[in-house]
Structures are given as structure tokens and as C-alpha cells.
N, C-alpha and C positions, 0 to 999 in steps of 0.2 A: 731573443732572434725571432720572429714572425713565420711563422710557416701556414701553410694551407692547410688540409686533409687531401688525402687524395683521390679522386673521381669526382675532384672541385674542378670544372670545366668553362668556368666563366671565359668568357675573350677577352674580357677588358686586362688590360698591366697585368698579361704574362705574366713580364720578369719583375714584379714586384714582391715577389713570395717567390717563395723554393717552398718544395715540393720535397718533405720528409716521414717516412713512414711511421708511424706511432702506433704502439699496440694499447689500446685504450680498455685492456684486461686489469692494467694497471692502478684503476680509479675502483676497480670494483671496491665497495666496501668504504670509501670516501664522502664524506661530507663535503659538497662544488654550496657555493653562492655564488651566482653565474648571471653576467648582465649582458645578453646578447642581445646587437637591435641588427633586425633581420628589414633589410628592401635592399633595392635600388638604388642608393644613393654614390656612389662608385661610377658606379654606371649613367647614373642622372650627370654627375660633374663631366664625365668624359663626351657625353650627347654634347653639354652646353659649350665646352670646350671644341669639341669637330664645328656646331653653328658657331661659334664665337670667328672660327680661325678661318673659315669659309664668308663671312659675311668680311670680313679685314681681308680678305684675296677679294673678294669681287667689288667692294667698292674702290680695289686702287691701295687701302691705310696697308696693307703689306703687298709687296711687288715682286719677294722673291720666293720663288715656288720653290728653292731647297729649305728655307726658310717654313714654309709652310707644311714643308714634309716631315721636316724634324721635330714644329712642334706636332704634332697630330699624333696622337694616343695610339701606344703601336695596338694593332689586331685590327687598324679599322683601314688600311689600304696592304691588299695582297702582292709585294713586292717593292716593300717601302723604302727598303734599303737601296737593293737596283736599280730604283728612280733616280734617290737621290745621287747613288753614284756616278749616275748615268748625268743627269743634270748639269754634274759640278763637272764631268769630262771635256762636256760641251763649250761650258762658260769657261774654263781652260784656251780650249782652241781657240773658241771667239779671242779671250785675250790675246794672243798669239797671233791671229792672224793682224789683228791692233798692230798691234806691234809689230809686227813687222810692215803692214802697209804704214806706216808711221818711218817708221827706217827709211825706209823706200825714199818717200814721198819726202824728207829732210833731208838725206846725204847726197850730197855734187856728185854727179858720175866724171868719170872722167872724157874733156872735151866738149866741157856742159858750156867754155869762156868765164868760169867761175877762176878769176884771181884772187888770191890773199897778199894781203903786204900794203 
């Protein structure tokens, strides 16, 4: 299980790790061989992802705002899930209105002079 140490406040991908307490006294007296990479590689790749999404959306390659928001890394857009929910609700309402309009336009009404047979 991967974990991050308590106190790590990196804004990127808060769902990527689980925070668990660790007693570092357990390491006392141990010889450790560590390979530690220090840098902002994850942050950089997330910035590239955001930039790519922005470009795809701006150029019309990606036209669905819900897809845009769902692919945005967590932490970059406050209220992201609420925006997604509101957009999905609006899409459903628009689809329902279109269906009602199609049904109203296509269904013959009483006394319209349409005869079958």
C-alpha cells in the first residue's frame, strides 16, 4: 500500500494516496538504502494534462464540457463535481424537452383530418 506522510499538503491528486500515521522510531538503528526522487514531476504532468485539455476544448476537438471536467485532475477546479452534476442535469432536461417536441410534432391530434386505412 502506498501512502504519503502526514503533513504533505500537495494539492495535486489528493485521491492518489491514503494518509496513514507512521512511527519513525521503528526505523531507529536500521541501515537504509533509499532512492528518493525530488521534484515536481507529478505536478508538471498534471499541468500538461490541464493544458492539453484546455487546448482540445478551445479548438473544439473536445466539445463536451462534462468530458472536459471529468478528465481534469482533482484540485484544479473548485466545485468540480457540482459543476459536472449541474451540466448532466441540464443535458437531461434538454434531451427530455427535445423528445417532447418530437413527440408533439409527430403525433396526429384529434380532428386533424388524418385518416388511416
